[in-house]
C-alpha positions as CSV (number, residue, x, y, z in Angstrom):
1,M,-23.9,-49.7,-121.2
2,F,-20.2,-50.0,-121.7
3,D,-19.3,-48.8,-118.2
4,K,-15.6,-49.0,-118.3
5,I,-12.9,-47.5,-120.5
6,F,-9.9,-49.6,-121.4
7,S,-6.6,-48.8,-122.9
8,W,-7.3,-48.4,-126.6
9,G,-10.8,-49.3,-125.6
10,V,-12.5,-52.0,-123.6
11,L,-16.2,-52.0,-124.0
12,V,-18.6,-54.0,-121.8
13,L,-22.1,-54.8,-122.4
14,L,-24.2,-56.1,-119.5
15,G,-27.2,-58.3,-119.3
16,T,-27.9,-60.6,-122.3
17,I,-24.8,-59.3,-124.3
18,A,-21.5,-60.8,-123.9
19,P,-18.4,-58.5,-123.4
20,I,-16.8,-57.0,-126.4
21,I,-13.1,-56.6,-126.0
22,M,-11.2,-53.9,-128.0
23,N,-7.8,-54.9,-126.5
24,A,-7.3,-56.6,-123.2
25,Q,-5.4,-54.2,-121.0
26,S,-7.8,-52.2,-118.8
27,I,-6.8,-48.7,-117.5
28,G,-7.8,-46.7,-114.5
29,N,-9.0,-49.7,-112.6
30,G,-12.5,-49.3,-114.0
31,T,-12.6,-45.5,-114.9
32,S,-15.9,-44.6,-116.6
33,S,-15.9,-42.1,-119.4
34,D,-16.8,-39.1,-117.2
35,G,-13.7,-39.7,-115.0
36,R,-15.3,-41.4,-112.2
37,Q,-13.8,-44.5,-110.8
38,Q,-15.9,-47.6,-110.4
39,N,-18.8,-46.8,-108.1
40,T,-22.2,-47.8,-106.8
41,I,-24.1,-45.7,-109.5
42,Q,-23.9,-46.6,-113.1
43,T,-25.6,-44.9,-116.0
44,G,-25.5,-44.8,-119.8
45,V,-23.8,-42.1,-121.7
46,P,-21.9,-40.6,-118.7
47,F,-20.1,-38.3,-121.0
48,L,-23.0,-35.9,-120.5
49,L,-21.7,-35.1,-117.1
50,I,-18.2,-33.9,-118.3
51,A,-17.7,-30.2,-117.8
52,P,-17.2,-29.2,-121.5
53,D,-15.9,-25.5,-120.9
54,A,-12.7,-24.0,-119.4
55,R,-14.4,-21.4,-117.2
56,S,-16.4,-23.7,-115.0
57,G,-13.8,-26.4,-115.3
58,A,-11.3,-24.1,-113.7
59,M,-13.9,-23.3,-110.9
60,G,-14.2,-27.0,-109.6
61,D,-17.1,-27.6,-112.1
62,A,-19.2,-24.9,-110.5
63,G,-21.5,-23.4,-113.0
64,V,-25.3,-23.4,-112.3
65,A,-25.4,-19.9,-110.7
66,I,-22.4,-17.9,-112.1
67,S,-23.2,-15.3,-114.6
68,P,-24.4,-16.5,-118.1
69,D,-22.0,-17.2,-120.9
70,E,-21.8,-19.2,-124.2
71,S,-21.6,-22.5,-122.3
72,S,-24.8,-22.0,-120.1
73,I,-26.8,-24.6,-121.9
74,H,-24.7,-27.3,-120.2
75,W,-24.9,-25.8,-116.7
76,N,-28.2,-24.0,-116.5
77,P,-30.1,-23.1,-119.8
78,S,-32.3,-20.5,-117.9
79,K,-29.3,-18.2,-117.4
80,L,-29.4,-17.4,-121.1
81,A,-32.3,-15.0,-120.6
82,F,-29.8,-12.8,-118.7
83,A,-27.0,-13.0,-121.1
84,E,-25.4,-9.6,-121.7
85,N,-24.6,-9.8,-125.4
86,P,-27.2,-10.4,-128.1
87,T,-25.4,-13.3,-129.6
88,S,-22.4,-15.4,-128.7
89,V,-20.6,-18.5,-130.1
90,G,-18.2,-20.7,-128.2
91,L,-15.9,-23.6,-129.1
92,S,-14.3,-25.8,-126.4
93,Y,-11.9,-28.7,-126.6
94,V,-10.9,-31.0,-123.8
95,P,-8.1,-33.7,-124.3
96,W,-9.8,-36.1,-122.0
97,L,-8.2,-38.8,-119.6
98,R,-4.8,-38.1,-121.2
99,N,-3.2,-39.4,-118.1
100,I,-4.4,-42.7,-119.1
101,V,-5.3,-42.8,-122.9
102,S,-3.8,-40.8,-125.7
103,D,-6.6,-40.1,-128.1
104,I,-9.9,-39.5,-126.3
105,N,-11.3,-36.0,-126.5
106,L,-14.4,-34.0,-126.1
107,S,-15.4,-31.0,-128.4
108,Y,-18.2,-28.7,-127.6
109,L,-19.7,-26.0,-129.9
110,S,-22.4,-23.7,-128.3
111,A,-24.2,-20.6,-129.1
112,Y,-27.1,-18.4,-128.1
113,H,-29.1,-15.6,-129.5
114,R,-31.5,-13.1,-127.8
115,I,-34.6,-12.8,-129.8
116,S,-36.3,-10.3,-127.6
117,D,-35.8,-8.5,-124.3
118,R,-37.2,-11.6,-122.4
119,N,-36.6,-14.5,-124.7
120,T,-33.3,-16.2,-125.7
121,I,-32.6,-19.4,-127.7
122,G,-29.5,-21.5,-127.8
123,G,-28.0,-24.6,-129.3
124,S,-25.0,-26.8,-128.8
125,L,-23.2,-29.9,-130.2
126,R,-21.1,-32.1,-128.0
127,Y,-19.0,-34.8,-129.6
128,F,-17.1,-37.3,-127.5
129,S,-14.5,-39.3,-129.5
130,L,-12.7,-42.4,-128.2
131,G,-10.3,-42.4,-131.1
132,S,-9.6,-45.3,-133.5
133,I,-9.4,-48.9,-131.9
134,Q,-9.0,-52.4,-133.1
135,L,-12.1,-54.6,-132.4
136,T,-11.7,-58.2,-131.3
137,D,-14.3,-60.7,-130.1
138,V,-14.1,-62.8,-126.9
139,N,-11.8,-65.2,-128.7
140,Q,-9.4,-62.4,-129.8
141,N,-10.4,-62.6,-133.4
142,S,-10.1,-59.4,-135.3
143,L,-13.3,-57.6,-136.1
144,G,-11.6,-54.7,-137.9
145,T,-11.2,-51.1,-136.7
146,Y,-13.7,-48.7,-135.5
147,S,-14.0,-45.1,-134.2
148,P,-16.5,-45.2,-131.3
149,Y,-18.1,-41.9,-130.4
150,E,-21.0,-40.3,-128.5
151,L,-22.7,-37.0,-129.3
152,A,-25.5,-34.8,-128.0
153,V,-27.3,-32.1,-129.9
154,D,-29.2,-29.6,-127.8
155,F,-31.8,-26.9,-128.3
156,A,-32.6,-24.5,-125.5
157,F,-35.1,-21.8,-124.7
158,A,-35.0,-19.4,-121.8
159,R,-37.5,-16.7,-120.7
160,K,-37.2,-13.9,-118.3
161,F,-40.0,-13.3,-115.8
162,G,-39.7,-9.9,-114.2
163,N,-36.2,-8.4,-113.6
164,N,-34.8,-11.2,-111.4
165,F,-36.0,-14.6,-112.3
166,S,-35.9,-16.7,-115.5
167,A,-36.7,-20.3,-116.5
168,G,-35.3,-22.5,-119.1
169,L,-35.9,-25.7,-121.2
170,A,-33.5,-27.7,-123.1
171,A,-34.1,-30.7,-125.5
172,R,-31.4,-33.1,-126.3
173,Y,-30.9,-35.8,-128.9
174,L,-28.4,-38.5,-127.9
175,R,-26.4,-41.1,-129.9
176,S,-23.9,-43.5,-128.5
177,S,-22.1,-45.7,-131.0
178,F,-19.5,-48.3,-129.8
179,S,-19.9,-50.9,-132.5
180,N,-20.3,-51.3,-136.2
181,G,-23.0,-54.0,-136.3
182,Q,-21.4,-57.1,-134.7
183,F,-23.6,-60.0,-133.7
184,I,-23.1,-61.3,-130.2
185,N,-25.1,-64.3,-128.9
186,G,-27.5,-64.0,-131.9
187,Q,-28.2,-60.2,-131.2
188,Q,-26.8,-57.5,-133.3
189,L,-25.3,-54.5,-131.5
190,Q,-26.5,-51.1,-132.5
191,P,-25.9,-47.5,-131.7
192,A,-28.0,-46.4,-128.7
193,T,-30.2,-43.4,-129.2
194,S,-32.5,-41.4,-126.9
195,F,-33.6,-37.9,-126.1
196,A,-33.7,-36.0,-123.0
197,V,-34.9,-32.6,-121.5
198,D,-33.5,-30.2,-119.0
199,L,-35.6,-28.1,-116.6
200,S,-33.9,-25.1,-115.0
201,G,-34.4,-21.9,-113.1
202,Y,-32.2,-18.9,-112.3
203,Y,-32.6,-16.0,-109.8
204,K,-30.3,-13.0,-109.2
205,T,-30.6,-9.9,-107.2
206,E,-28.4,-6.8,-106.4
207,T,-27.2,-6.5,-102.9
208,T,-24.5,-5.1,-100.6
209,I,-21.6,-7.4,-99.5
210,L,-19.1,-6.2,-96.9
211,G,-20.1,-2.7,-97.7
212,K,-19.5,-3.2,-101.4
213,T,-22.0,-3.4,-104.3
214,G,-22.6,-6.9,-105.4
215,E,-25.0,-9.5,-106.6
216,L,-26.4,-12.7,-105.3
217,S,-27.6,-15.4,-107.8
218,F,-29.1,-18.9,-107.3
219,G,-29.7,-21.7,-109.9
220,V,-31.2,-25.1,-110.2
221,N,-31.0,-27.5,-113.2
222,I,-32.4,-31.0,-113.5
223,S,-30.7,-32.4,-116.6
224,N,-30.9,-35.5,-118.8
225,I,-34.5,-36.5,-118.0
226,G,-35.4,-39.1,-120.6
227,P,-36.1,-42.8,-121.5
228,K,-33.4,-45.5,-120.9
229,I,-31.1,-46.6,-123.7
230,S,-30.1,-50.0,-124.9
231,Y,-27.4,-51.2,-127.3
232,S,-29.4,-54.1,-128.8
233,T,-33.1,-55.0,-129.5
234,N,-33.7,-57.0,-126.3
235,G,-30.6,-55.9,-124.4
236,M,-30.2,-54.3,-121.1
237,K,-31.5,-50.8,-120.6
238,Y,-29.6,-48.2,-118.8
239,S,-30.6,-44.9,-117.3
240,L,-29.5,-41.6,-118.6
241,P,-27.3,-39.7,-116.1
242,T,-30.2,-37.6,-114.8
243,N,-28.7,-35.1,-112.5
244,L,-29.9,-32.5,-110.0
245,K,-27.7,-29.4,-109.7
246,I,-28.4,-26.6,-107.3
247,G,-26.0,-23.8,-106.3
248,G,-25.4,-20.2,-105.5
249,A,-22.9,-17.4,-106.3
250,A,-22.0,-14.1,-104.7
251,T,-20.2,-11.3,-106.6
252,M,-18.6,-8.3,-105.0
253,D,-17.3,-5.2,-106.7
254,I,-13.9,-4.8,-105.0
255,D,-13.3,-1.5,-106.7
256,A,-14.0,0.1,-110.1
257,D,-11.6,-2.3,-112.0
258,S,-12.1,-5.6,-110.3
259,K,-14.7,-8.1,-109.1
260,L,-14.6,-11.2,-107.1
261,T,-17.1,-14.2,-107.3
262,F,-17.5,-17.2,-105.0
263,A,-19.7,-20.2,-106.2
264,L,-21.0,-23.4,-104.6
265,D,-22.7,-26.2,-106.7
266,I,-24.3,-29.4,-105.2
267,N,-24.9,-32.3,-107.5
268,K,-26.9,-35.5,-107.1
269,L,-27.3,-38.2,-109.6
270,L,-31.0,-39.1,-109.7
271,V,-30.3,-42.8,-110.5
272,P,-30.5,-45.6,-108.0
273,I,-27.5,-47.5,-106.8
274,V,-26.8,-50.7,-108.6
275,A,-28.2,-52.9,-105.9
276,S,-31.6,-51.1,-106.3
277,Y,-31.6,-50.6,-110.0
278,D,-34.6,-51.9,-112.0
279,P,-34.0,-51.8,-115.8
280,N,-37.7,-52.1,-116.4
281,S,-38.7,-49.1,-114.3
282,S,-39.5,-45.7,-116.0
283,A,-37.3,-42.7,-115.9
284,V,-39.5,-40.8,-113.5
285,S,-39.7,-43.9,-111.2
286,S,-35.9,-44.2,-111.2
287,I,-35.7,-40.5,-110.2
288,F,-37.9,-41.0,-107.1
289,K,-36.1,-44.3,-106.3
290,S,-32.8,-42.6,-106.1
291,F,-34.0,-40.9,-103.0
292,S,-35.0,-44.1,-101.3
293,D,-32.5,-46.7,-102.6
294,G,-30.9,-47.3,-99.2
295,S,-27.8,-45.3,-99.8
296,N,-26.4,-42.4,-97.8
297,Q,-28.0,-39.4,-99.5
298,L,-25.2,-37.0,-98.3
299,K,-22.6,-39.2,-99.7
300,D,-24.5,-39.4,-102.9
301,M,-23.8,-35.8,-103.5
302,S,-20.7,-34.1,-105.0
303,Y,-19.6,-30.6,-104.1
304,S,-18.1,-27.9,-106.3
305,L,-16.5,-24.7,-104.8
306,G,-15.2,-22.0,-107.1
307,A,-13.7,-18.5,-107.1
308,E,-13.2,-16.1,-110.0
309,Y,-11.4,-12.8,-110.0
310,W,-11.7,-10.2,-112.9
311,L,-9.4,-7.3,-113.4
312,K,-10.3,-4.5,-115.8
313,Q,-12.8,-6.8,-117.6
314,Q,-9.9,-8.3,-119.4
315,F,-8.0,-10.7,-117.2
316,A,-9.5,-13.5,-115.0
317,L,-7.9,-15.8,-112.5
318,R,-9.9,-18.9,-111.3
319,L,-9.6,-21.5,-108.6
320,G,-11.8,-24.4,-107.5
321,Y,-12.3,-27.7,-105.6
322,L,-14.4,-30.6,-106.4
323,Y,-15.3,-33.3,-103.8
324,E,-17.0,-36.6,-104.5
325,D,-17.4,-39.5,-102.1
326,P,-15.3,-42.6,-103.0
327,S,-18.5,-44.6,-103.2
328,I,-19.9,-42.6,-106.1
329,G,-16.8,-41.8,-108.1
330,N,-14.0,-40.6,-105.9
331,R,-13.2,-37.4,-107.9
332,Q,-11.4,-35.1,-105.5
333,Y,-9.1,-32.4,-106.9
334,F,-8.2,-28.8,-107.1
335,T,-8.6,-26.8,-110.3
336,T,-7.2,-23.5,-111.7
337,G,-7.3,-21.5,-114.9
338,A,-7.3,-18.1,-116.4
339,G,-9.2,-16.0,-118.9
340,F,-8.4,-13.2,-121.4
341,R,-10.7,-10.9,-123.2
342,Y,-10.0,-8.5,-126.0
343,Q,-12.9,-6.7,-127.6
344,A,-15.3,-9.4,-128.9
345,F,-13.0,-12.3,-128.3
346,S,-12.4,-14.3,-125.3
347,L,-10.0,-17.2,-124.4
348,D,-10.3,-19.4,-121.3
349,V,-8.0,-22.1,-120.0
350,G,-8.7,-24.6,-117.3
351,Y,-6.4,-27.2,-115.5
352,I,-7.0,-30.0,-113.0
353,L,-4.4,-30.2,-110.2
354,A,-4.4,-33.8,-108.9
355,N,-2.2,-36.6,-108.1
356,P,-1.5,-38.6,-111.2
357,Q,-1.2,-41.8,-109.2
358,K,-4.7,-41.3,-107.7
359,S,-6.8,-39.5,-110.2
360,P,-7.2,-40.4,-113.9
361,L,-8.2,-36.7,-114.5
362,A,-4.9,-35.3,-113.4
363,R,-3.3,-32.8,-115.7
364,T,-6.5,-32.4,-117.6
365,L,-6.6,-29.1,-119.7
366,R,-9.7,-27.4,-121.1
367,F,-9.7,-24.7,-123.7
368,T,-12.6,-22.3,-124.7
369,L,-12.6,-19.7,-127.4
370,A,-15.7,-17.4,-127.8
371,L,-16.8,-14.7,-130.0
372,N,-19.5,-12.2,-129.1
373,F,-21.6,-10.4,-131.7
374,G,-23.7,-7.2,-131.3
375,G,-21.5,-5.6,-128.6
376,V,-18.4,-6.4,-126.4
377,K,-19.3,-8.8,-123.6
378,G,-19.3,-7.4,-120.1
379,Q,-17.3,-8.8,-117.3
380,K,-18.2,-12.3,-116.2
381,S,-18.9,-12.8,-112.6
């Protein structure tokens, strides 16, 4: 896989494929496309790990257990079974890594529809653009221009079992295109394609918190389970970014007009560290190997803590913090954001608060616009 982003594009193929250079100056000292800095775990299509929506992005990337919304397919598809509105459509836009590169962006279109009291379907399209770049070979000869991109198309199904639990399944088609058919060392580069599935569960229950009515919820999602990808016929194979996400959320009714939610997510990439990586192993074998690859399992996890306050079901304020050990990506930053709702429309904005000298994700903005059909959406929590 091309595991580094360079200014105006530097793409690297490992194994039998020689490097393809799209301009020589690297940026971010080895920053991967999901914003992680060079680390001991490398995967293909890391853009799948980017938080695509403004709400969870403003809560430190916490989203597996908070209330369902139009972006739930990414965080936990099973939550869709508890969606309050019959139908919702959301569009998110993220100018990505703008602290480093000017024309990388992520677009995310998502929707769901409740087909019965217990069953909900959903779909999404994720498009990651690296802009238009000048291609050169290893001798700096021009190979023309190209617009590299990656995309994922998802279909999800969620079913409610009883009044408190739901399970969900998502199927995903992946395409990653970084070249337009060049030959390197006798091998033709080609877009990498694959498919993946997500398995998820969600549980919520009413409770009392500090004498106030409230709700506790718990979620789990194993995402991007699928075969490895390659950018040439006999080239190196790379694991998908299979990820285990577990978390909980607690929501308290402060009074008749306001609610407060705290959420915590824990993430672990189910991919072995580079020193233990076997390109010929199966996807399932790699998942189990990630727990016995000699690394510190606690350091292999990232932690997302978020808070959300809603006033009169119309205005929201959000804060969050994400921590990731330097050995697996070194993302450490605060987040903030706000939400506004008027009838069937909602607008959310998220922002990453980080030192531009230390984090390639500093000053990242996220925007999400949603439209709810069949009723006005209730308050998110």
